[in-house]
C-alpha positions as CSV (number, residue, x, y, z in Angstrom):
1,M,-45.5,-7.1,-72.7
2,Q,-43.8,-9.8,-75.2
3,D,-40.5,-9.4,-75.9
4,S,-39.8,-8.9,-79.8
5,L,-36.7,-9.4,-81.6
6,L,-34.6,-6.9,-83.3
7,R,-32.5,-7.7,-86.4
8,L,-29.3,-5.6,-87.0
9,P,-30.3,-3.1,-89.0
10,A,-33.0,-1.8,-86.3
11,V,-30.2,-2.0,-83.6
12,L,-28.0,0.1,-85.6
13,S,-31.0,2.7,-85.9
14,R,-32.0,2.6,-82.1
15,V,-28.7,2.9,-80.9
16,G,-26.9,5.2,-83.5
17,Y,-23.5,2.9,-83.6
18,S,-21.9,1.2,-86.4
19,R,-21.9,-2.3,-87.0
20,A,-18.3,-2.9,-86.2
21,T,-18.9,-0.5,-82.7
22,V,-21.7,-2.7,-81.8
23,Y,-19.7,-6.0,-82.2
24,A,-16.8,-4.5,-80.4
25,K,-19.1,-3.4,-77.4
26,I,-20.5,-6.9,-77.5
27,K,-16.7,-8.6,-77.1
28,A,-16.0,-6.0,-74.6
29,K,-19.2,-7.0,-72.6
30,E,-20.7,-3.5,-72.9
31,F,-23.7,-4.4,-75.1
32,P,-26.3,-7.2,-75.2
33,V,-25.4,-10.3,-77.0
34,P,-27.4,-11.4,-79.7
35,I,-29.6,-14.7,-79.8
36,K,-29.0,-17.2,-82.7
37,L,-31.9,-17.5,-85.0
38,G,-30.3,-20.1,-87.5
39,D,-27.1,-20.6,-89.3
40,R,-26.4,-17.2,-90.6
41,A,-28.6,-15.0,-88.5
42,V,-29.0,-13.3,-85.1
43,A,-31.3,-10.9,-83.3
44,W,-31.3,-8.6,-80.2
45,V,-34.2,-9.1,-77.7
46,S,-35.9,-5.6,-77.8
47,A,-36.2,-5.4,-74.1
48,E,-32.2,-6.0,-73.5
49,V,-31.6,-3.3,-75.8
50,D,-34.1,-0.8,-74.5
51,D,-32.6,-1.5,-70.9
52,W,-29.1,-0.9,-72.4
53,I,-30.5,2.5,-74.0
54,R,-32.0,3.3,-70.8
55,N,-29.0,2.8,-68.8
56,R,-26.9,5.0,-71.1
57,I,-29.3,7.8,-70.7
58,A,-29.2,7.7,-66.9
59,E,-25.3,7.1,-67.1
60,S,-25.1,10.6,-68.8
61,R,-27.5,12.5,-66.8
62,P,-26.3,13.9,-63.4
63,V,-28.1,13.4,-60.2
64,P,-30.0,17.0,-59.8
65,K,-29.1,18.4,-56.4
66,D,-32.0,19.1,-54.1
67,R,-31.2,22.1,-51.9
68,D,-33.6,20.5,-49.5
69,A,-32.2,16.9,-49.2
70,P,-29.3,16.3,-46.8
71,S,-26.1,16.3,-48.2
72,Q,-24.2,13.3,-49.3
73,E,-22.1,13.8,-45.9
74,V,-24.9,13.3,-43.9
75,I,-26.5,10.2,-45.3
76,P,-23.7,7.8,-44.2
77,A,-23.9,9.1,-40.5
78,L,-27.5,8.6,-40.4
79,T,-27.3,5.2,-41.7
80,E,-24.4,4.4,-39.2
81,D,-26.4,5.6,-36.2
82,T,-29.7,3.7,-37.3
83,S,-27.7,0.3,-38.1
84,R,-26.2,0.0,-34.5
85,G,-29.7,-0.5,-32.7
86,A,-30.1,-1.5,-29.3
87,A,-26.6,-3.3,-29.2
88,G,-24.9,0.2,-29.7
89,E,-26.9,2.0,-27.1
């Protein structure tokens, strides 16, 4: 898939932020940096904006707890046991 470029109005529409918030998040390194198109024009790579949106969605959704899955306390113990290999026996 080819990347496309999004101008500011399209970015604002997709993320629901104001212009000031987008630029504040760019300054804080919390939002993709636009590319320069000319002396007074910038645009965002659509794939980068899409990734940012997907990451925000993923961060806002808690990981569902599966009753059949081992608890978080068991997983490090299993990893520790298998990482020793023959040397630990």
